[in-house]
VOZA-835122 format. One record per residue (C-alpha): residue number from 0; residue in three letters; chain; z, y, x. Coordinates in Angstrom, 3 decimals. Example, Ala and Ser with C-alpha at 12.3 -4.5 7.8 and 13.67 -1.06 7.14 Angstrom:
num:0&residu:ALA&chaine:A&pz:7.800&py:-4.500&px:12.300
num:1&residu:SER&chaine:A&pz:7.140&py:-1.060&px:13.670
// end
This chain:
num:0&residu:MET&chaine:A&pz:-97.176&py:-23.491&px:-154.915
num:1&residu:THR&chaine:A&pz:-95.523&py:-27.092&px:-155.164
num:2&residu:THR&chaine:A&pz:-92.987&py:-28.633&px:-153.569
num:3&residu:ALA&chaine:A&pz:-95.521&py:-30.949&px:-151.712
num:4&residu:ASP&chaine:A&pz:-96.758&py:-27.796&px:-149.937
num:5&residu:GLN&chaine:A&pz:-93.122&py:-26.977&px:-147.876
num:6&residu:PRO&chaine:A&pz:-93.065&py:-29.944&px:-145.432
num:7&residu:ALA&chaine:A&pz:-96.436&py:-28.409&px:-144.283
num:8&residu:ASP&chaine:A&pz:-95.628&py:-25.845&px:-144.017
num:9&residu:GLN&chaine:A&pz:-92.129&py:-26.221&px:-142.106
num:10&residu:SER&chaine:A&pz:-94.314&py:-28.276&px:-139.659
num:11&residu:ALA&chaine:A&pz:-96.892&py:-26.000&px:-139.219
num:12&residu:GLU&chaine:A&pz:-94.011&py:-23.509&px:-137.982
num:13&residu:PRO&chaine:A&pz:-93.357&py:-24.611&px:-134.562
num:14&residu:SER&chaine:A&pz:-96.755&py:-24.153&px:-133.388
num:15&residu:ALA&chaine:A&pz:-97.087&py:-20.736&px:-135.101
num:16&residu:ALA&chaine:A&pz:-93.330&py:-19.893&px:-133.092
num:17&residu:THR&chaine:A&pz:-94.869&py:-21.211&px:-129.959
num:18&residu:PRO&chaine:A&pz:-94.747&py:-17.777&px:-127.620
num:19&residu:SER&chaine:A&pz:-97.954&py:-17.011&px:-125.547
num:20&residu:ARG&chaine:A&pz:-97.559&py:-17.789&px:-121.726
num:21&residu:ARG&chaine:A&pz:-100.008&py:-15.841&px:-120.442
num:22&residu:PRO&chaine:A&pz:-97.107&py:-13.481&px:-119.295
num:23&residu:GLN&chaine:A&pz:-95.442&py:-16.330&px:-117.659
num:24&residu:ILE&chaine:A&pz:-98.477&py:-17.157&px:-116.055
num:25&residu:ILE&chaine:A&pz:-99.137&py:-13.545&px:-114.628
num:26&residu:ALA&chaine:A&pz:-95.556&py:-13.063&px:-113.870
num:27&residu:ALA&chaine:A&pz:-96.021&py:-16.617&px:-111.665
num:28&residu:ILE&chaine:A&pz:-99.183&py:-15.237&px:-109.952
num:29&residu:LEU&chaine:A&pz:-97.432&py:-12.097&px:-108.717
num:30&residu:MET&chaine:A&pz:-94.254&py:-14.329&px:-107.515
num:31&residu:ALA&chaine:A&pz:-97.155&py:-16.240&px:-105.262
num:32&residu:ALA&chaine:A&pz:-98.129&py:-12.632&px:-104.423
num:33&residu:THR&chaine:A&pz:-94.302&py:-11.671&px:-103.248
num:34&residu:ALA&chaine:A&pz:-94.107&py:-14.776&px:-101.516
num:35&residu:ALA&chaine:A&pz:-97.579&py:-14.637&px:-99.365
num:36&residu:ALA&chaine:A&pz:-96.442&py:-11.130&px:-98.472
num:37&residu:PHE&chaine:A&pz:-93.367&py:-11.989&px:-97.678
num:38&residu:TRP&chaine:A&pz:-94.235&py:-15.051&px:-94.986
num:39&residu:GLY&chaine:A&pz:-97.261&py:-12.848&px:-94.278
num:40&residu:ALA&chaine:A&pz:-95.125&py:-10.256&px:-93.077
num:41&residu:SER&chaine:A&pz:-92.641&py:-12.624&px:-91.269
num:42&residu:ARG&chaine:A&pz:-95.283&py:-13.775&px:-88.950
num:43&residu:LEU&chaine:A&pz:-96.030&py:-10.291&px:-87.899
num:44&residu:THR&chaine:A&pz:-95.223&py:-8.277&px:-85.212
num:45&residu:TRP&chaine:A&pz:-92.794&py:-5.104&px:-86.295
num:46&residu:ALA&chaine:A&pz:-92.433&py:-3.589&px:-83.529
num:47&residu:THR&chaine:A&pz:-93.155&py:-3.924&px:-79.331
num:48&residu:VAL&chaine:A&pz:-89.824&py:-2.968&px:-77.346
num:49&residu:SER&chaine:A&pz:-91.153&py:-1.467&px:-73.770
num:50&residu:ALA&chaine:A&pz:-88.222&py:-2.193&px:-71.047
num:51&residu:GLU&chaine:A&pz:-87.123&py:-2.664&px:-67.674
num:52&residu:ASP&chaine:A&pz:-84.500&py:-4.086&px:-65.246
num:53&residu:GLY&chaine:A&pz:-84.786&py:-2.325&px:-62.715
num:54&residu:LEU&chaine:A&pz:-85.762&py:-5.041&px:-60.201
num:55&residu:SER&chaine:A&pz:-88.894&py:-6.215&px:-62.125
num:56&residu:PRO&chaine:A&pz:-92.289&py:-3.950&px:-63.555
num:57&residu:GLN&chaine:A&pz:-91.767&py:-2.761&px:-67.282
num:58&residu:ARG&chaine:A&pz:-92.209&py:-5.386&px:-69.549
num:59&residu:ALA&chaine:A&pz:-92.797&py:-5.621&px:-73.660
num:60&residu:PHE&chaine:A&pz:-91.125&py:-7.430&px:-76.137
num:61&residu:ASP&chaine:A&pz:-92.358&py:-8.194&px:-79.849
num:62&residu:VAL&chaine:A&pz:-90.115&py:-8.426&px:-81.986
num:63&residu:LYS&chaine:A&pz:-91.781&py:-10.474&px:-85.138
num:64&residu:GLY&chaine:A&pz:-90.724&py:-10.111&px:-89.069
num:65&residu:SER&chaine:A&pz:-88.697&py:-13.391&px:-88.744
num:66&residu:ASP&chaine:A&pz:-86.505&py:-11.230&px:-86.338
num:67&residu:TRP&chaine:A&pz:-86.278&py:-7.913&px:-87.968
num:68&residu:SER&chaine:A&pz:-85.605&py:-9.392&px:-91.359
num:69&residu:PRO&chaine:A&pz:-84.111&py:-12.750&px:-91.366
num:70&residu:TRP&chaine:A&pz:-84.444&py:-13.221&px:-94.743
num:71&residu:LEU&chaine:A&pz:-88.053&py:-12.692&px:-95.190
num:72&residu:THR&chaine:A&pz:-88.968&py:-16.559&px:-94.616
num:73&residu:PRO&chaine:A&pz:-86.454&py:-17.927&px:-97.073
num:74&residu:LEU&chaine:A&pz:-87.288&py:-15.145&px:-99.694
num:75&residu:ALA&chaine:A&pz:-90.479&py:-16.464&px:-99.516
num:76&residu:LEU&chaine:A&pz:-89.644&py:-20.073&px:-100.064
num:77&residu:VAL&chaine:A&pz:-87.520&py:-18.844&px:-102.899
num:78&residu:TYR&chaine:A&pz:-90.453&py:-17.341&px:-104.720
num:79&residu:LEU&chaine:A&pz:-92.608&py:-20.138&px:-104.070
num:80&residu:ALA&chaine:A&pz:-89.522&py:-22.476&px:-105.890
num:81&residu:GLY&chaine:A&pz:-89.110&py:-19.750&px:-108.799
num:82&residu:ILE&chaine:A&pz:-92.284&py:-19.960&px:-110.247
num:83&residu:ILE&chaine:A&pz:-91.629&py:-23.705&px:-111.690
num:84&residu:VAL&chaine:A&pz:-88.557&py:-21.791&px:-112.907
num:85&residu:VAL&chaine:A&pz:-90.643&py:-19.275&px:-114.790
num:86&residu:LEU&chaine:A&pz:-92.796&py:-21.701&px:-116.551
num:87&residu:ALA&chaine:A&pz:-90.105&py:-24.054&px:-117.893
num:88&residu:VAL&chaine:A&pz:-86.846&py:-21.852&px:-118.647
num:89&residu:ARG&chaine:A&pz:-86.751&py:-19.355&px:-121.839
num:90&residu:GLY&chaine:A&pz:-84.195&py:-16.919&px:-123.470
num:91&residu:TRP&chaine:A&pz:-81.184&py:-15.804&px:-121.553
num:92&residu:ALA&chaine:A&pz:-81.993&py:-18.050&px:-118.977
num:93&residu:LEU&chaine:A&pz:-85.204&py:-16.110&px:-118.441
num:94&residu:ARG&chaine:A&pz:-83.506&py:-12.638&px:-118.396
num:95&residu:VAL&chaine:A&pz:-81.162&py:-13.958&px:-115.549
num:96&residu:VAL&chaine:A&pz:-84.247&py:-15.600&px:-113.992
num:97&residu:ALA&chaine:A&pz:-85.988&py:-12.008&px:-114.264
num:98&residu:ILE&chaine:A&pz:-82.939&py:-10.071&px:-112.897
num:99&residu:LEU&chaine:A&pz:-82.933&py:-12.058&px:-109.842
num:100&residu:VAL&chaine:A&pz:-86.963&py:-11.819&px:-108.724
num:101&residu:ALA&chaine:A&pz:-86.757&py:-8.106&px:-109.265
num:102&residu:ALA&chaine:A&pz:-83.925&py:-7.667&px:-106.938
num:103&residu:GLY&chaine:A&pz:-84.739&py:-10.229&px:-104.704
num:104&residu:GLY&chaine:A&pz:-87.705&py:-8.250&px:-104.155
num:105&residu:VAL&chaine:A&pz:-85.736&py:-4.998&px:-103.882
num:106&residu:LEU&chaine:A&pz:-83.377&py:-6.186&px:-101.503
num:107&residu:ALA&chaine:A&pz:-86.688&py:-7.541&px:-99.010
num:108&residu:ALA&chaine:A&pz:-87.429&py:-3.872&px:-99.154
num:109&residu:PHE&chaine:A&pz:-84.410&py:-2.083&px:-97.100
num:110&residu:PRO&chaine:A&pz:-85.553&py:-3.818&px:-93.657
num:111&residu:ALA&chaine:A&pz:-89.314&py:-2.498&px:-94.313
num:112&residu:ILE&chaine:A&pz:-87.989&py:0.707&px:-95.132
num:113&residu:SER&chaine:A&pz:-85.494&py:0.933&px:-92.284
num:114&residu:LEU&chaine:A&pz:-88.754&py:0.559&px:-90.153
num:115&residu:LEU&chaine:A&pz:-90.754&py:3.461&px:-91.682
num:116&residu:THR&chaine:A&pz:-87.910&py:5.837&px:-91.091
num:117&residu:GLY&chaine:A&pz:-85.696&py:4.934&px:-88.551
num:118&residu:GLY&chaine:A&pz:-87.858&py:2.065&px:-86.516
num:119&residu:GLY&chaine:A&pz:-87.285&py:4.132&px:-83.081
num:120&residu:ASP&chaine:A&pz:-83.709&py:2.541&px:-83.030
num:121&residu:SER&chaine:A&pz:-83.498&py:1.419&px:-79.618
num:122&residu:ASP&chaine:A&pz:-80.407&py:-0.328&px:-80.169
num:123&residu:TYR&chaine:A&pz:-81.277&py:-2.421&px:-83.098
num:124&residu:ALA&chaine:A&pz:-84.846&py:-3.392&px:-82.001
num:125&residu:ALA&chaine:A&pz:-83.122&py:-4.660&px:-78.622
num:126&residu:ASP&chaine:A&pz:-80.696&py:-6.868&px:-81.139
num:127&residu:ALA&chaine:A&pz:-83.632&py:-7.771&px:-83.468
num:128&residu:GLY&chaine:A&pz:-86.128&py:-9.242&px:-80.464
num:129&residu:ASP&chaine:A&pz:-83.304&py:-10.161&px:-78.638
num:130&residu:ILE&chaine:A&pz:-83.945&py:-8.706&px:-75.617
num:131&residu:PRO&chaine:A&pz:-81.574&py:-9.561&px:-73.089
num:132&residu:ASP&chaine:A&pz:-78.595&py:-7.095&px:-71.454
num:133&residu:ARG&chaine:A&pz:-79.764&py:-6.417&px:-68.649
num:134&residu:TYR&chaine:A&pz:-83.171&py:-4.482&px:-69.710
num:135&residu:VAL&chaine:A&pz:-83.127&py:-0.937&px:-70.546
num:136&residu:VAL&chaine:A&pz:-84.808&py:0.165&px:-73.613
num:137&residu:LEU&chaine:A&pz:-87.683&py:2.583&px:-72.604
num:138&residu:PHE&chaine:A&pz:-89.455&py:3.120&px:-76.356
num:139&residu:VAL&chaine:A&pz:-90.124&py:1.280&px:-79.251
num:140&residu:ASP&chaine:A&pz:-93.803&py:1.103&px:-80.829
num:141&residu:THR&chaine:A&pz:-93.346&py:0.257&px:-84.694
num:142&residu:LYS&chaine:A&pz:-95.861&py:-1.345&px:-87.077
num:143&residu:ALA&chaine:A&pz:-96.199&py:0.427&px:-90.065
num:144&residu:ALA&chaine:A&pz:-98.575&py:-1.882&px:-91.797
num:145&residu:ALA&chaine:A&pz:-95.910&py:-5.189&px:-91.675
num:146&residu:ALA&chaine:A&pz:-93.743&py:-2.721&px:-93.428
num:147&residu:LEU&chaine:A&pz:-96.026&py:-1.653&px:-95.855
num:148&residu:LEU&chaine:A&pz:-97.126&py:-5.661&px:-96.487
num:149&residu:VAL&chaine:A&pz:-93.226&py:-6.377&px:-97.323
num:150&residu:LEU&chaine:A&pz:-93.509&py:-2.836&px:-100.082
num:151&residu:LEU&chaine:A&pz:-96.490&py:-4.809&px:-101.942
num:152&residu:GLY&chaine:A&pz:-94.922&py:-7.685&px:-102.048
num:153&residu:THR&chaine:A&pz:-91.862&py:-6.111&px:-103.592
num:154&residu:VAL&chaine:A&pz:-93.801&py:-4.663&px:-105.987
num:155&residu:CYS&chaine:A&pz:-95.540&py:-7.468&px:-107.102
num:156&residu:ALA&chaine:A&pz:-91.979&py:-8.832&px:-107.690
num:157&residu:VAL&chaine:A&pz:-90.533&py:-5.843&px:-109.608
num:158&residu:ALA&chaine:A&pz:-93.613&py:-6.143&px:-111.635
num:159&residu:ALA&chaine:A&pz:-92.462&py:-9.730&px:-112.230
num:160&residu:GLY&chaine:A&pz:-89.517&py:-9.166&px:-113.023
num:161&residu:VAL&chaine:A&pz:-90.262&py:-6.411&px:-115.362
num:162&residu:MET&chaine:A&pz:-92.889&py:-9.008&px:-117.117
num:163&residu:LEU&chaine:A&pz:-90.514&py:-11.489&px:-117.245
num:164&residu:LEU&chaine:A&pz:-87.975&py:-9.516&px:-119.263
num:165&residu:ARG&chaine:A&pz:-90.094&py:-8.311&px:-121.892
num:166&residu:VAL&chaine:A&pz:-91.162&py:-12.212&px:-122.092
num:167&residu:ALA&chaine:A&pz:-87.651&py:-12.748&px:-122.882
num:168&residu:ARG&chaine:A&pz:-87.080&py:-9.761&px:-124.991
num:169&residu:GLY&chaine:A&pz:-89.984&py:-10.482&px:-127.304
num:170&residu:ALA&chaine:A&pz:-88.983&py:-14.225&px:-127.760
num:171&residu:VAL&chaine:A&pz:-86.259&py:-12.894&px:-130.015
num:172&residu:SER&chaine:A&pz:-87.383&py:-9.818&px:-131.088
num:173&residu:THR&chaine:A&pz:-90.722&py:-11.063&px:-133.379
num:174&residu:SER&chaine:A&pz:-89.866&py:-11.419&px:-136.834
num:175&residu:LYS&chaine:A&pz:-91.076&py:-15.185&px:-136.871
num:176&residu:TYR&chaine:A&pz:-88.013&py:-15.383&px:-134.788
num:177&residu:THR&chaine:A&pz:-85.983&py:-13.746&px:-137.628
num:178&residu:THR&chaine:A&pz:-82.872&py:-16.280&px:-139.194
num:179&residu:PRO&chaine:A&pz:-83.149&py:-17.404&px:-142.413
num:180&residu:ALA&chaine:A&pz:-80.169&py:-15.221&px:-143.938
num:181&residu:ALA&chaine:A&pz:-82.061&py:-12.069&px:-142.675
num:182&residu:ARG&chaine:A&pz:-85.398&py:-13.124&px:-144.546
num:183&residu:ARG&chaine:A&pz:-83.200&py:-13.960&px:-147.730
num:184&residu:GLU&chaine:A&pz:-81.628&py:-10.577&px:-147.839
num:185&residu:LYS&chaine:A&pz:-84.941&py:-9.075&px:-147.356
num:186&residu:LEU&chaine:A&pz:-86.497&py:-10.861&px:-150.161
num:187&residu:GLU&chaine:A&pz:-83.515&py:-9.930&px:-151.887
num:188&residu:LYS&chaine:A&pz:-84.047&py:-6.850&px:-151.649
num:189&residu:GLU&chaine:A&pz:-87.948&py:-6.754&px:-152.209
num:190&residu:ILE&chaine:A&pz:-87.420&py:-8.328&px:-155.482
num:191&residu:PHE&chaine:A&pz:-84.146&py:-6.105&px:-156.471
num:192&residu:ALA&chaine:A&pz:-86.327&py:-2.994&px:-155.538
num:193&residu:GLU&chaine:A&pz:-89.467&py:-4.416&px:-157.845
num:194&residu:HIS&chaine:A&pz:-87.123&py:-4.834&px:-160.835
num:195&residu:GLU&chaine:A&pz:-86.048&py:-1.268&px:-160.602
num:196&residu:ARG&chaine:A&pz:-88.953&py:0.027&px:-160.447
num:197&residu:ARG&chaine:A&pz:-90.006&py:-1.889&px:-163.436
num:198&residu:LYS&chaine:A&pz:-87.073&py:-0.561&px:-165.220
num:199&residu:LYS&chaine:A&pz:-87.743&py:2.883&px:-164.293
num:200&residu:ALA&chaine:A&pz:-91.600&py:2.217&px:-165.102
num:201&residu:GLU&chaine:A&pz:-89.995&py:0.992&px:-169.099
num:202&residu:ALA&chaine:A&pz:-87.749&py:4.403&px:-169.096
num:203&residu:GLN&chaine:A&pz:-91.096&py:6.842&px:-168.522
num:204&residu:ALA&chaine:A&pz:-92.929&py:4.542&px:-170.871
num:205&residu:LYS&chaine:A&pz:-90.597&py:5.514&px:-173.660
num:206&residu:ALA&chaine:A&pz:-90.321&py:9.114&px:-173.099
num:207&residu:ALA&chaine:A&pz:-93.536&py:10.149&px:-171.802
num:208&residu:PRO&chaine:A&pz:-96.324&py:7.632&px:-172.665
num:209&residu:ASP&chaine:A&pz:-99.043&py:9.313&px:-170.963
num:210&residu:ALA&chaine:A&pz:-96.984&py:9.653&px:-167.440
num:211&residu:ALA&chaine:A&pz:-96.392&py:6.354&px:-168.303
num:212&residu:GLU&chaine:A&pz:-100.144&py:4.854&px:-168.117
num:213&residu:ASP&chaine:A&pz:-100.312&py:6.225&px:-164.674
num:214&residu:THR&chaine:A&pz:-97.006&py:5.417&px:-163.236
num:215&residu:ALA&chaine:A&pz:-97.990&py:1.030&px:-164.850
num:216&residu:ALA&chaine:A&pz:-101.227&py:1.526&px:-163.057
num:217&residu:GLU&chaine:A&pz:-99.387&py:3.038&px:-159.338
num:218&residu:ASP&chaine:A&pz:-96.858&py:-0.311&px:-160.429
num:219&residu:THR&chaine:A&pz:-99.692&py:-2.613&px:-161.040
num:220&residu:ALA&chaine:A&pz:-101.537&py:-1.520&px:-157.657
num:221&residu:ALA&chaine:A&pz:-98.369&py:-1.959&px:-155.972
num:222&residu:GLY&chaine:A&pz:-97.245&py:-5.493&px:-157.195
num:223&residu:ASP&chaine:A&pz:-100.571&py:-6.654&px:-156.020
num:224&residu:ASP&chaine:A&pz:-99.936&py:-5.504&px:-152.217
num:225&residu:ARG&chaine:A&pz:-96.598&py:-6.948&px:-152.809
num:226&residu:ALA&chaine:A&pz:-98.030&py:-10.442&px:-153.986
num:227&residu:LYS&chaine:A&pz:-100.066&py:-10.491&px:-151.214
num:228&residu:SER&chaine:A&pz:-97.212&py:-9.829&px:-148.877
num:229&residu:ARG&chaine:A&pz:-95.462&py:-12.416&px:-150.199
num:230&residu:GLU&chaine:A&pz:-98.119&py:-15.014&px:-150.260
num:231&residu:ALA&chaine:A&pz:-98.213&py:-14.290&px:-146.649
num:232&residu:ASN&chaine:A&pz:-94.697&py:-15.141&px:-146.215
num:233&residu:GLU&chaine:A&pz:-93.836&py:-18.113&px:-148.193
num:234&residu:ARG&chaine:A&pz:-90.860&py:-19.264&px:-145.686
num:235&residu:MET&chaine:A&pz:-89.349&py:-16.430&px:-147.196
num:236&residu:MET&chaine:A&pz:-90.078&py:-17.349&px:-150.724
num:237&residu:TRP&chaine:A&pz:-88.586&py:-21.180&px:-149.903
num:238&residu:ASP&chaine:A&pz:-85.560&py:-19.614&px:-148.554
num:239&residu:ALA&chaine:A&pz:-84.897&py:-17.783&px:-151.823
num:240&residu:LEU&chaine:A&pz:-85.301&py:-21.015&px:-153.687
num:241&residu:ASP&chaine:A&pz:-83.146&py:-22.642&px:-151.838
num:242&residu:THR&chaine:A&pz:-80.325&py:-20.075&px:-152.274
num:243&residu:GLY&chaine:A&pz:-80.937&py:-19.937&px:-156.211
num:244&residu:ILE&chaine:A&pz:-83.208&py:-16.899&px:-156.346
num:245&residu:ASP&chaine:A&pz:-86.429&py:-17.137&px:-158.615
num:246&residu:PRO&chaine:A&pz:-88.652&py:-14.129&px:-157.166
num:247&residu:THR&chaine:A&pz:-91.390&py:-14.993&px:-160.411
num:248&residu:ASP&chaine:A&pz:-88.168&py:-14.699&px:-162.917
num:249&residu:PRO&chaine:A&pz:-87.470&py:-10.921&px:-163.456
num:250&residu:SER&chaine:A&pz:-84.569&py:-11.894&px:-165.705
num:251&residu:ASP&chaine:A&pz:-83.165&py:-14.200&px:-162.379
num:252&residu:THR&chaine:A&pz:-82.453&py:-10.668&px:-161.252
num:253&residu:ASP&chaine:A&pz:-80.605&py:-9.304&px:-164.239
num:254&residu:ASP&chaine:A&pz:-77.291&py:-11.600&px:-163.871
num:255&residu:ARG&chaine:A&pz:-77.058&py:-10.345&px:-160.367
// end
């Protein structure tokens, strides 16, 4: 390993550290599905209110999703705009966006749940449908399909939020993003542990030559594995050299 190799390794680090964008793309697709579900539900009829005023024949009033839950259309637009955001931000900003994505989907579910559990509430249906006060509500016929479409959008939104949270956490938890200080500490521990094993092997060789041969063979095999591991982590080696540690010189560890 020569000093000429170091710039090449450092220049290769950014490309190696670039995480896959597939989870964010999948989350963006889920957000698009959420926006489509909310927008479609806002255009559907959520309830049909039959009412009469005593002067004219009985009349039916359709209550749209945008009337029952006025936030559906704005939320659909927010999710569409948020697709660009989730593809651009990283780190803590991505975590905040992920929480907002999931929270928006949960909030949108409450009107749908109210429709499924208490949609026959004539007062709320009359208010949502903007029915004149002179009419008396006879009965309310709710449409469960519209509410289920909103719940489907909620599931997509929560799934997108969870996926974005995993992306944000994975960006800092992977070993490729370990700080130089942490890599130096890990390398020092490996070097010191190897030195202690060598000292132990030498002591055993003096006390029991036969047992020392087996121990030396095991140490040789372990040394080969550790050598392969160090070759796969050249960045850690460079960090050690920067701090004055020579991993190839056992006498350097004795001074410490």
